[in-house]
DSSP file (Angstrom, degrees, kcal/mol; ACC not computed):
  #  RESIDUE AA STRUCTURE BP1 BP2  ACC     N-H-->O    O-->H-N    N-H-->O    O-->H-N    TCO  KAPPA ALPHA  PHI   PSI    X-CA   Y-CA   Z-CA
    1    1 A X              0   0    0      0, 0.0     2,-0.3     0, 0.0     0, 0.0   0.000 360.0 360.0 360.0 141.2   -7.0   12.0    6.3
    2    2 A X        -     0   0    0    144,-0.0     2,-0.4   145,-0.0    21,-0.1  -0.636 360.0-142.5 -96.1 150.6   -9.2   11.1    3.4
    3    3 A X        +     0   0    0     -2,-0.3   144,-2.5    20,-0.1     2,-0.3  -0.933  33.2 154.5-105.8 135.3  -11.6   13.4    1.7
    4    4 A X  E     -A  146   0A   0     -2,-0.4    20,-1.9   142,-0.3     2,-0.4  -0.971  33.2-140.3-154.9 168.2  -15.0   12.0    0.5
    5    5 A X  E     -Ab 145  24A   0    140,-2.2   140,-2.8    -2,-0.3     2,-0.5  -0.996  14.8-147.5-132.8 137.6  -18.5   12.9   -0.3
    6    6 A X  E     -Ab 144  25A   0     18,-1.5    20,-6.4    -2,-0.4     2,-0.5  -0.917   7.2-159.5-104.9 135.5  -21.6   10.8    0.6
    7    7 A X  E     -Ab 143  26A   0    136,-3.6   136,-4.2    -2,-0.5     2,-0.8  -0.981   0.6-163.6-110.5 117.8  -24.6   10.9   -1.7
    8    8 A X  E     -Ab 142  27A   0     18,-2.5    20,-9.7    -2,-0.5     2,-0.5  -0.907  15.4-147.2-101.5 107.4  -27.9    9.8   -0.1
    9    9 A X  E     +A  141   0A   0    132,-3.7   132,-1.2    -2,-0.8    20,-0.9  -0.672  36.9 143.5 -80.3 117.5  -30.2    9.0   -2.9
   10   10 A X        -     0   0    0     19,-0.7    19,-0.3    -2,-0.5     3,-0.1  -0.653  59.4-102.1-141.7-167.3  -33.8    9.9   -2.0
   11   11 A X  S    S+     0   0    0     18,-0.4    18,-0.2    17,-0.2    -2,-0.0   0.564 103.2  67.6 -98.1 -10.9  -37.0   11.3   -3.6
   12   12 A X  S    S-     0   0    0      1,-0.2     2,-0.3    16,-0.1    -1,-0.1   0.656 100.5-100.1 -94.8 -16.1  -36.8   14.9   -2.2
   13   13 A X        -     0   0    0     -3,-0.1     2,-0.4     2,-0.1    -3,-0.3  -0.966  51.5 -37.5 134.0-153.8  -33.7   16.4   -3.8
   14   14 A X        +     0   0    0     -2,-0.3     2,-0.4    14,-0.1    14,-0.2  -0.919  38.6 179.9-121.5 136.2  -30.1   17.3   -3.1
   15   15 A X  E     -C   27   0A   0     12,-1.3    12,-3.8    -2,-0.4     2,-0.5  -0.987   5.7-174.0-131.8 126.0  -28.6   18.4    0.2
   16   16 A X  E     +C   26   0A   0     -2,-0.4     2,-0.3    10,-0.3    10,-0.2  -0.989  13.5 164.8-123.4 126.0  -24.9   19.1    0.3
   17   17 A X  E     -C   25   0A   0      8,-2.2     8,-2.9    -2,-0.5     2,-0.3  -0.974  33.4-114.1-140.9 154.9  -23.3   19.9    3.7
   18   18 A X  E     -C   24   0A   0     -2,-0.3     6,-0.3     6,-0.3     2,-0.2  -0.616  21.7-145.5 -89.0 143.6  -19.8   20.0    5.1
   19   19 A X    >   -     0   0    0      4,-4.2     3,-1.4    -2,-0.3    -1,-0.0  -0.557  35.7 -99.0 -98.3 171.2  -18.6   17.7    7.9
   20   20 A X  T 3  S+     0   0    0      1,-0.3    -1,-0.1    -2,-0.2     4,-0.0   0.723 119.8  57.1 -65.2 -25.3  -16.2   18.8   10.5
   21   21 A X  T 3  S-     0   0    0      2,-0.0    -1,-0.3     1,-0.0     3,-0.1   0.279 123.8 -96.6 -92.3  14.0  -13.1   17.3    8.7
   22   22 A X  S <  S+     0   0    0     -3,-1.4    -2,-0.1     1,-0.4     2,-0.1   0.391  90.8 119.1  93.2  -1.7  -13.7   19.2    5.5
   23   23 A X        -     0   0    0    -21,-0.1    -4,-4.2   -20,-0.1    -1,-0.4  -0.364  52.1-140.3 -85.2 171.5  -15.7   16.3    3.8
   24   24 A X  E     -bC   5  18A   0    -20,-1.9   -18,-1.5    -6,-0.3     2,-0.5  -0.966   7.4-136.0-140.7 160.3  -19.2   16.7    2.7
   25   25 A X  E     -bC   6  17A   0     -8,-2.9    -8,-2.2    -2,-0.3     2,-0.5  -0.946  16.2-166.4-115.3 125.4  -22.5   14.8    2.7
   26   26 A X  E     -bC   7  16A   0    -20,-6.4   -18,-2.5    -2,-0.5     2,-0.5  -0.946   5.8-161.5-117.5 117.0  -24.7   14.9   -0.4
   27   27 A X  E     +bC   8  15A   0    -12,-3.8   -12,-1.3    -2,-0.5   -18,-0.3  -0.843  21.1 152.3-106.2 128.8  -28.2   13.7   -0.1
   28   28 A X        -     0   0    0    -20,-9.7     2,-0.3    -2,-0.5   -17,-0.2  -0.742  26.8-127.9-134.1-174.7  -30.4   12.7   -3.2
   29   29 A X        +     0   0    0    -20,-0.9   -19,-0.7   -19,-0.3   -18,-0.4  -0.936  42.6 119.5-143.6 167.6  -33.3   10.3   -3.6
   30   30 A X        -     0   0    0    -21,-0.6     2,-0.2    -2,-0.3   109,-0.2   0.018  47.7-125.9 149.5 105.1  -34.9    7.3   -5.5
   31   31 A X        +     0   0    0    109,-0.1     2,-0.3   107,-0.1   109,-0.2  -0.501  45.2 155.4 -69.8 133.8  -35.9    4.0   -3.7
   32   32 A X  E     -K  139   0B   0    107,-2.3   107,-2.0    -2,-0.2    51,-0.1  -0.980  44.9 -93.1-153.7 159.2  -34.4    1.1   -5.6
   33   33 A X  E >   -K  138   0B   0     -2,-0.3     3,-1.2   105,-0.2     4,-0.5  -0.354  38.9-111.5 -76.7 162.4  -33.4   -2.5   -4.9
   34   34 A X  G >  S+     0   0    0    101,-1.9     3,-0.7   103,-0.6     4,-0.4   0.772 110.9  63.8 -63.7 -28.3  -29.8   -3.2   -3.8
   35   35 A X  G 3  S+     0   0    0    100,-0.7    -1,-0.3     1,-0.2     3,-0.2   0.751 107.3  43.1 -72.9 -21.4  -28.9   -5.1   -7.0
   36   36 A X  G <> S+     0   0    0     -3,-1.2     4,-1.5     1,-0.1     3,-0.3   0.503  88.8  90.2 -99.4  -5.8  -29.3   -2.0   -9.1
   37   37 A X  H <> S+     0   0    0     -3,-0.7     4,-2.5    -4,-0.5     5,-0.2   0.737  74.9  62.7 -74.9 -24.7  -27.6    0.6   -6.9
   38   38 A X  H  > S+     0   0    0     -4,-0.4     4,-2.3    -3,-0.2    -1,-0.2   0.945 107.3  43.0 -65.6 -46.1  -24.1    0.4   -8.2
   39   39 A X  H  > S+     0   0    0     -3,-0.3     4,-2.6     2,-0.2    -1,-0.2   0.901 114.9  51.6 -67.5 -39.2  -25.0    1.6  -11.7
   40   40 A X  H  X S+     0   0    0     -4,-1.5     4,-3.0     2,-0.2     5,-0.3   0.917 108.7  52.1 -62.6 -44.2  -27.3    4.4  -10.2
   41   41 A X  H  X S+     0   0    0     -4,-2.5     4,-1.9     1,-0.2    -2,-0.2   0.930 112.4  44.6 -56.3 -47.6  -24.5    5.6   -7.9
   42   42 A X  H  X S+     0   0    0     -4,-2.3     4,-2.9     1,-0.2     5,-0.2   0.907 113.1  50.4 -66.2 -39.3  -22.2    5.9  -10.9
   43   43 A X  H  X S+     0   0    0     -4,-2.6     4,-2.9     2,-0.2     5,-0.2   0.945 110.8  49.4 -63.2 -45.7  -24.9    7.6  -13.0
   44   44 A X  H  X S+     0   0    0     -4,-3.0     4,-1.5     1,-0.2    -1,-0.2   0.874 113.7  47.5 -57.6 -38.8  -25.6   10.2  -10.1
   45   45 A X  H  X S+     0   0    0     -4,-1.9     4,-2.2    -5,-0.3    -1,-0.2   0.944 114.0  44.3 -66.8 -50.4  -22.0   10.8   -9.8
   46   46 A X  H  < S+     0   0    0     -4,-2.9     4,-0.2     1,-0.2    -2,-0.2   0.817 113.3  52.9 -70.9 -31.3  -21.4   11.3  -13.5
   47   47 A X  H  < S+     0   0    0     -4,-2.9    -1,-0.2    -5,-0.2    -2,-0.2   0.906 129.0   9.9 -71.3 -40.4  -24.5   13.4  -14.0
   48   48 A X  H  < S+     0   0    0     -4,-1.5    -2,-0.2    -5,-0.2     3,-0.2   0.488 125.1  52.6-116.6  -5.3  -23.9   16.0  -11.4
   49   49 A X    ><  +     0   0    0     -4,-2.2     3,-2.2    -5,-0.2    -3,-0.1  -0.063  55.0 133.3-130.6  29.4  -20.3   15.6  -10.0
   50   50 A X  T 3   +     0   0    0      1,-0.3    -1,-0.1    -4,-0.2    -4,-0.1   0.721  68.0  66.5 -63.3 -17.8  -18.1   15.6  -13.0
   51   51 A X  T 3  S+     0   0    0     -3,-0.2     2,-0.4     2,-0.0    -1,-0.3   0.554  86.2  85.9 -80.6  -2.9  -15.7   18.1  -11.4
   52   52 A X    <   -     0   0    0     -3,-2.2    -3,-0.1    -7,-0.2    95,-0.1  -0.774  68.2-151.8 -89.5 138.2  -14.8   15.4   -8.8
   53   53 A X        +     0   0    0     -2,-0.4    -1,-0.1    94,-0.2    94,-0.1   0.592  65.4  95.2 -84.3 -10.1  -12.0   13.0   -9.7
   54   54 A X  S    S-     0   0    0     91,-0.1     2,-0.4     1,-0.1    93,-0.1  -0.004  73.3-116.6 -76.8-179.3  -13.3   10.1   -7.6
   55   55 A X        -     0   0    0     91,-0.3    91,-0.7    89,-0.0     2,-0.3  -0.984  25.8-127.8-121.5 126.9  -15.6    7.1   -8.4
   56   56 A X  E     +D  145   0A   0     -2,-0.4     2,-0.3    89,-0.2    89,-0.2  -0.571  37.8 155.8 -77.6 139.3  -19.0    6.7   -6.9
   57   57 A X  E     -D  144   0A   0     87,-1.7    87,-3.6    -2,-0.3     3,-0.1  -0.970  53.3 -70.0-153.7 161.3  -19.8    3.5   -5.2
   58   58 A X  E     -D  143   0A   0     -2,-0.3    85,-0.3    85,-0.3    40,-0.3  -0.329  67.9-102.1 -52.3 137.7  -22.3    2.3   -2.4
   59   59 A X        -     0   0    0     83,-3.2    26,-4.4    24,-0.3     2,-0.5  -0.364  29.7-161.9 -64.9 137.6  -21.0    3.7    0.8
   60   60 A X        -     0   0    0     24,-0.2     2,-0.4    -3,-0.1    37,-0.1  -0.988  22.9-134.7-114.7 116.4  -19.1    1.5    3.2
   61   61 A X        -     0   0    0     -2,-0.5    44,-0.3     1,-0.1     3,-0.1  -0.574  24.5-178.6 -81.2 127.5  -19.1    3.2    6.5
   62   62 A X        +     0   0    0     -2,-0.4     2,-0.3     1,-0.1    -1,-0.1   0.388  58.3  18.4-106.3   3.9  -15.6    3.1    8.0
   63   63 A X  S  > S-     0   0    0      1,-0.1     4,-2.2    42,-0.1     5,-0.1  -0.987  73.7-106.9-164.7 161.3  -16.0    4.8   11.3
   64   64 A X  H  > S+     0   0    0     -2,-0.3     4,-2.1     1,-0.2     5,-0.1   0.827 119.7  58.0 -59.6 -32.5  -18.5    6.0   14.0
   65   65 A X  H  > S+     0   0    0      2,-0.2     4,-1.4     1,-0.2    -1,-0.2   0.930 107.0  45.2 -67.4 -46.3  -17.9    9.5   12.7
   66   66 A X  H >> S+     0   0    0      1,-0.2     4,-2.2     2,-0.2     3,-0.7   0.941 112.3  52.7 -56.3 -49.3  -19.0    8.6    9.2
   67   67 A X  H 3X S+     0   0    0     -4,-2.2     4,-2.7     1,-0.3    -2,-0.2   0.885 106.5  51.8 -59.0 -39.5  -21.9    6.7   10.6
   68   68 A X  H 3X S+     0   0    0     -4,-2.1     4,-1.7     2,-0.2    -1,-0.3   0.800 107.1  53.9 -70.8 -26.8  -23.0    9.8   12.7
   69   69 A X  H <X S+     0   0    0     -4,-1.4     4,-2.0    -3,-0.7    -2,-0.2   0.969 114.6  41.6 -68.2 -53.1  -22.9   12.1    9.5
   70   70 A X  H  X S+     0   0    0     -4,-2.2     4,-2.2     1,-0.2    -2,-0.2   0.864 113.7  51.2 -63.7 -40.6  -25.2    9.6    7.7
   71   71 A X  H  X S+     0   0    0     -4,-2.7     4,-2.3    -5,-0.2    -1,-0.2   0.918 109.8  51.2 -64.8 -44.2  -27.5    9.0   10.6
   72   72 A X  H  X S+     0   0    0     -4,-1.7     4,-2.4    -5,-0.2    -2,-0.2   0.918 112.2  44.8 -58.8 -45.7  -28.0   12.8   11.1
   73   73 A X  H  X S+     0   0    0     -4,-2.0     4,-1.8     2,-0.2    -1,-0.2   0.848 109.6  55.0 -76.5 -29.8  -28.9   13.4    7.6
   74   74 A X  H  <>S+     0   0    0     -4,-2.2     5,-3.0     2,-0.2    -1,-0.2   0.952 112.2  45.6 -57.8 -50.8  -31.3   10.4    7.5
   75   75 A X  H ><5S+     0   0    0     -4,-2.3     3,-1.4     3,-0.2    -2,-0.2   0.902 110.0  52.3 -60.4 -44.1  -33.1   11.9   10.5
   76   76 A X  H 3<5S+     0   0    0     -4,-2.4    -1,-0.2     1,-0.3    -2,-0.2   0.906 117.7  39.9 -62.3 -40.6  -33.1   15.5    9.1
   77   77 A X  T 3<5S-     0   0    0     -4,-1.8    -1,-0.3    -5,-0.2    -2,-0.2   0.221 112.1-118.6 -97.8  14.6  -34.7   14.1    5.9
   78   78 A X  T < 5 +     0   0    0     -3,-1.4     2,-0.5     1,-0.2    -3,-0.2   0.874  59.2 152.8  50.6  47.6  -37.0   11.6    7.7
   79   79 A X      < -     0   0    0     -5,-3.0    -1,-0.2     1,-0.1    -2,-0.1  -0.951  28.8-168.1-108.0 127.2  -35.4    8.5    6.0
   80   80 A X        +     0   0    0     -2,-0.5    47,-1.0     1,-0.3     2,-0.3   0.861  67.0   2.0 -80.2 -41.0  -35.6    5.4    8.0
   81   81 A X  E     -E  126   0A   0     45,-0.2    59,-0.9    46,-0.1     2,-0.3  -1.000  56.0-172.3-154.3 149.1  -33.2    3.2    6.1
   82   82 A X  E     -Ef 125 140A   0     43,-2.1    43,-4.1    -2,-0.3    59,-0.3  -0.986  33.3-104.6-141.1 149.7  -30.8    3.2    3.1
   83   83 A X  E     -Ef 124 141A   0     57,-3.1    59,-2.2    -2,-0.3     2,-0.3  -0.489  36.3-171.1 -68.3 142.2  -28.8    0.6    1.3
   84   84 A X  E     -     0   0A   0     39,-2.1     2,-1.6     2,-0.2    39,-0.4  -0.805  38.9 -92.6-122.5 171.1  -25.0    0.7    2.0
   85   85 A X  E    S+     0   0A   0    -26,-4.4    13,-0.9    -2,-0.3     2,-0.4  -0.339  83.7 109.6 -91.6  58.0  -22.3   -1.3    0.2
   86   86 A X  E     + G   0  97A   0     -2,-1.6    37,-1.4    37,-0.3     2,-0.3  -0.983  33.6 149.1-125.5 142.8  -22.1   -4.4    2.3
   87   87 A X  E     -EG 122  96A   0      9,-2.2     9,-2.6    -2,-0.4    35,-0.2  -0.980  42.3-144.3-159.2 167.5  -23.3   -7.9    1.4
   88   88 A X        +     0   0    0     33,-2.1     6,-0.2    -2,-0.3    34,-0.1  -0.130  54.2 131.4-125.7  37.6  -22.6  -11.6    1.9
   89   89 A X  S    S+     0   0    0     32,-0.3     3,-0.2     1,-0.2    -1,-0.1   0.658  74.2  45.6 -70.8 -20.3  -23.5  -12.7   -1.6
   90   90 A X  S    S+     0   0    0      1,-0.4     2,-0.3     4,-0.3    -1,-0.2   0.856 129.6   6.4 -93.1 -39.7  -20.2  -14.8   -2.0
   91   91 A X  S >  S-     0   0    0      3,-0.3     3,-1.8     0, 0.0    -1,-0.4  -0.969  85.8-107.2-148.1 126.7  -20.2  -16.6    1.4
   92   92 A X  T 3  S+     0   0    0     -2,-0.3    -3,-0.1     1,-0.3    29,-0.1  -0.215 101.8   6.4 -54.2 138.8  -22.9  -16.5    4.0
   93   93 A X  T 3  S+     0   0    0      1,-0.1     2,-0.6    -5,-0.1    -1,-0.3   0.625  99.6 111.2  63.3  15.1  -22.1  -14.4    7.1
   94   94 A X    <   -     0   0    0     -3,-1.8    -3,-0.3    -6,-0.2    -4,-0.3  -0.727  57.9-162.5-115.9  78.3  -18.9  -13.3    5.5
   95   95 A X        +     0   0    0     -2,-0.6     8,-1.0    -7,-0.1     2,-0.3  -0.393  13.6 174.7 -70.0 131.7  -19.8   -9.5    5.0
   96   96 A X  E     -GH  87 102A   0     -9,-2.6    -9,-2.2     6,-0.2     6,-0.2  -0.913  27.9-110.4-133.5 159.2  -17.7   -7.7    2.5
   97   97 A X  E >   -G   86   0A   0      4,-2.8     3,-2.2    -2,-0.3   -11,-0.2  -0.281  44.0 -90.0 -82.3 177.7  -17.8   -4.2    1.0
   98   98 A X  T 3  S+     0   0    0    -13,-0.9   -12,-0.1     1,-0.3    -1,-0.1   0.723 130.9  53.5 -63.4 -24.6  -18.7   -3.3   -2.6
   99   99 A X  T 3  S-     0   0    0    -14,-0.2    -1,-0.3     2,-0.1     3,-0.1   0.138 121.9-110.0 -94.1  19.9  -15.0   -3.6   -3.6
  100  100 A X  S <  S+     0   0    0     -3,-2.2     2,-0.4     1,-0.2    -2,-0.2   0.767  74.0 139.4  59.6  29.5  -15.1   -7.3   -2.0
  101  101 A X        -     0   0    0      1,-0.1    -4,-2.8    -4,-0.0    -1,-0.2  -0.792  60.9-105.1 -96.6 142.7  -12.9   -6.2    0.9
  102  102 A X  B     -H   96   0A   0     -2,-0.4     2,-0.2    -6,-0.2    -6,-0.2  -0.368  41.8-110.4 -63.5 147.2  -13.6   -7.4    4.4
  103  103 A X        -     0   0    0     -8,-1.0     3,-0.1     1,-0.1    -1,-0.1  -0.559  25.6-170.5 -86.1 149.3  -15.2   -4.8    6.6
  104  104 A X  S    S+     0   0    0     -2,-0.2     2,-0.4     1,-0.2    -1,-0.1   0.682  74.6  43.3-102.7 -25.8  -13.4   -3.2    9.4
  105  105 A X        +     0   0    0    -44,-0.3     2,-0.3   -42,-0.1    -1,-0.2  -0.976  62.3 165.3-127.8 134.6  -16.2   -1.2   11.1
  106  106 A X        -     0   0    0     -2,-0.4     2,-0.2    -3,-0.1   -44,-0.0  -0.982  16.6-172.0-148.3 135.6  -19.7   -2.6   11.6
  107  107 A X        -     0   0    0     -2,-0.3    23,-2.8   -43,-0.0     2,-0.1  -0.681  18.8-171.3-131.4  78.0  -22.6   -1.4   13.8
  108  108 A X  B     -i  130   0A   0     21,-0.3    23,-0.2    -2,-0.2     3,-0.1  -0.363  25.2-116.3 -67.9 143.2  -25.3   -3.9   13.8
  109  109 A X    >   -     0   0    0     21,-2.4     3,-2.0     1,-0.1    -1,-0.1  -0.369  56.6 -73.7 -64.8 157.6  -28.7   -3.3   15.4
  110  110 A X  T 3  S+     0   0    0      1,-0.2    -1,-0.1    -2,-0.0     3,-0.1  -0.359 123.2  16.0 -53.0 131.3  -29.4   -5.7   18.4
  111  111 A X  T 3  S+     0   0    0      1,-0.3     2,-0.3    -3,-0.1    -1,-0.2   0.441 102.1 160.9  84.3   2.5  -30.1   -9.2   17.1
  112  112 A X    <   +     0   0    0     -3,-2.0    -1,-0.3    18,-0.1    -4,-0.1  -0.791  43.7  41.8-107.9 149.3  -28.6   -8.5   13.6
  113  113 A X        +     0   0    0     -2,-0.3    -1,-0.1    -3,-0.1    -2,-0.1   0.558  68.9 149.3 -77.0 147.1  -27.6  -10.1   11.3
  114  114 A X        -     0   0    0     18,-0.1     4,-0.2    -2,-0.1    -2,-0.1   0.487  43.1-141.9-126.7  -8.7  -30.4  -12.6   11.6
  115  115 A X    >   -     0   0    0      1,-0.2     3,-2.4     5,-0.1    18,-0.1   0.893  22.4-159.7  54.9  41.5  -31.0  -13.8    8.0
  116  116 A X  G >  S+     0   0    0      1,-0.3     3,-0.8    16,-0.2    -1,-0.2  -0.376  77.1   9.9 -60.5 131.7  -34.8  -14.1    8.4
  117  117 A X  G 3  S-     0   0    0      1,-0.2    -1,-0.3     2,-0.1    -2,-0.1   0.390 117.2 -93.7  82.0  -5.4  -36.2  -16.3    5.7
  118  118 A X  G <  S+     0   0    0     -3,-2.4    -1,-0.2    -4,-0.2    -2,-0.1   0.621 110.9  84.3  72.2  17.1  -32.6  -17.4    4.7
  119  119 A X    <   +     0   0    0     -3,-0.8     2,-1.1     3,-0.0    16,-0.5   0.068  42.8 123.5-134.7  26.3  -32.1  -14.8    2.0
  120  120 A X        +     0   0    0     14,-0.2    14,-0.3     1,-0.2    -5,-0.1  -0.775  23.0 147.8 -92.0  96.2  -31.0  -11.6    3.6
  121  121 A X        +     0   0    0     -2,-1.1   -33,-2.1    12,-0.4   -32,-0.3   0.404  48.6  62.6-113.4  -4.1  -27.8  -11.1    1.8
  122  122 A X  E    S-EJ  87 133A   0     11,-2.0    11,-2.6   -35,-0.2     2,-0.4  -0.785  71.7-125.3-120.3 165.2  -27.6   -7.1    1.6
  123  123 A X  E     - J   0 132A   0    -37,-1.4   -39,-2.1   -39,-0.4     2,-0.4  -0.943  15.4-169.0-118.2 128.4  -27.3   -4.4    4.3
  124  124 A X  E     -EJ  83 131A   0      7,-2.7     7,-2.0    -2,-0.4     2,-0.6  -0.900  21.6-132.5-110.1 146.3  -29.4   -1.4    4.9
  125  125 A X  E     -EJ  82 130A   0    -43,-4.1   -43,-2.1    -2,-0.4     2,-0.2  -0.881  23.0-171.6 -96.7 121.7  -28.3    1.3    7.3
  126  126 A X  E >   -EJ  81 129A   0      3,-3.2     3,-1.3    -2,-0.6   -45,-0.2  -0.625  43.4 -97.3 -95.8 167.9  -31.1    2.3    9.7
  127  127 A X  T 3  S+     0   0    0    -47,-1.0     3,-0.1     1,-0.3   -56,-0.1   0.781 124.4  42.3 -58.1 -23.4  -30.5    5.3   11.9
  128  128 A X  T 3  S-     0   0    0      1,-0.3     2,-0.3   -57,-0.0    -1,-0.3   0.505 126.2 -64.9-102.4  -4.0  -29.4    3.1   14.8
  129  129 A X  E <  S- J   0 126A   0     -3,-1.3    -3,-3.2   -20,-0.1   -21,-0.3  -0.979  71.7 -28.2 153.4-167.8  -27.2    0.6   13.0
  130  130 A X  E     -iJ 108 125A   0    -23,-2.8   -21,-2.4    -2,-0.3     2,-0.4  -0.569  39.8-175.3 -87.1 149.8  -27.1   -2.2   10.3
  131  131 A X  E     - J   0 124A   0     -7,-2.0    -7,-2.7    -2,-0.2     2,-0.3  -0.993  22.4-132.7-141.0 127.5  -29.8   -4.6    9.3
  132  132 A X  E     + J   0 123A   0     -2,-0.4     2,-0.3    -9,-0.2    -9,-0.2  -0.649  38.0 167.9 -80.5 144.2  -29.5   -7.5    6.9
  133  133 A X  E     - J   0 122A   0    -11,-2.6   -11,-2.0    -2,-0.3   -12,-0.4  -0.977  44.6 -79.6-152.7 156.2  -32.4   -7.6    4.3
  134  134 A X    >   -     0   0    0     -2,-0.3     3,-2.1   -14,-0.3  -100,-0.2  -0.422  40.7-130.3 -61.7 128.2  -33.3   -9.2    1.1
  135  135 A X  T 3  S+     0   0    0    -16,-0.5  -101,-1.9     1,-0.3  -100,-0.7   0.685 101.4  66.3 -62.5 -17.4  -31.5   -7.5   -1.7
  136  136 A X  T 3  S+     0   0    0   -103,-0.2    -1,-0.3  -102,-0.1  -103,-0.1   0.606  75.0 109.4 -80.3  -9.1  -34.8   -7.1   -3.7
  137  137 A X  S <  S-     0   0    0     -3,-2.1  -103,-0.6     1,-0.1     2,-0.5  -0.327  74.3-120.3 -63.5 146.7  -36.3   -4.7   -1.2
  138  138 A X  E     +K   33   0B   0   -105,-0.2     2,-0.3  -107,-0.1  -105,-0.2  -0.793  47.3 151.3 -93.4 129.2  -36.6   -1.0   -2.4
  139  139 A X  E     -K   32   0B   0   -107,-2.0  -107,-2.3    -2,-0.5   -57,-0.2  -0.976  50.1-100.4-144.7 160.4  -34.7    1.4   -0.2
  140  140 A X  E     - f   0  82A   0    -59,-0.9   -57,-3.1    -2,-0.3     2,-0.3  -0.299  48.4-145.1 -65.7 170.7  -33.0    4.8   -0.6
  141  141 A X  E     -Af   9  83A   0   -132,-1.2  -132,-3.7   -59,-0.3     2,-0.5  -0.986   9.4-134.2-147.6 157.6  -29.2    4.3   -0.9
  142  142 A X  E     -A    8   0A   0    -59,-2.2   -83,-3.2    -2,-0.3     2,-0.3  -0.937  18.8-166.8-115.6 120.0  -26.0    6.0    0.1
  143  143 A X  E     -AD   7  58A   0   -136,-4.2  -136,-3.6    -2,-0.5     2,-0.4  -0.753   6.0-151.4-102.8 155.6  -23.1    6.5   -2.3
  144  144 A X  E     -AD   6  57A   0    -87,-3.6   -87,-1.7    -2,-0.3     2,-0.5  -0.977   6.2-167.1-126.3 137.2  -19.6    7.5   -1.4
  145  145 A X  E     -AD   5  56A   0   -140,-2.8  -140,-2.2    -2,-0.4     2,-0.6  -0.981  12.4-151.6-123.4 118.1  -17.1    9.3   -3.6
  146  146 A X  E      A    4   0A   0    -91,-0.7   -91,-0.3    -2,-0.5  -142,-0.3  -0.784 360.0 360.0 -87.0 129.0  -13.5    9.4   -2.3
  147  147 A X              0   0    0   -144,-2.5   -94,-0.2    -2,-0.6  -143,-0.2   0.436 360.0 360.0 -89.8 360.0  -11.8   12.6   -3.6
C-alpha cells in the first residue's frame, strides 16, 4: 500500500485530513493555468512540506478511492473543477500522466473527452469526473506527494 498526500491548491487556505488508509488530503488554493502548475506544485511542497521526502506533482488519480477523496474535498470547499496531471500534448487522444506514463484509471464525464475547438489538451477534474479543456484556462489544481 502506498502513502501519499493530495494538495488541492485553492484561494481559501489549507485543509489537511486523513483518509481511511492512513494517507491524507491537503487542500490549498490559487487559480492558475495548466501550463504553470508543475512549478507551483513543487513550490507549495517545498515551502510547507519539507519534512516529507516525496516530490510534489500534479495528481494522477489512480483509483475510485482516490477520486472519492478529491471529490469530497472539492464539494466541502465548493470547488467545481481542478487541474489534474493528465494531458495529450504529445499525441492527440493519447492521455498520459505528468510523468508521461499511460493512465490506468480514468473516469470521464459523459461525452468526454470531446476536444471542443480542437485544442483541449489538458484535463480538469470536476466533482463527477474528467473533462478535457484548453490548458490556458485558469483552475485550482491538485498536487500529489508520494511518501
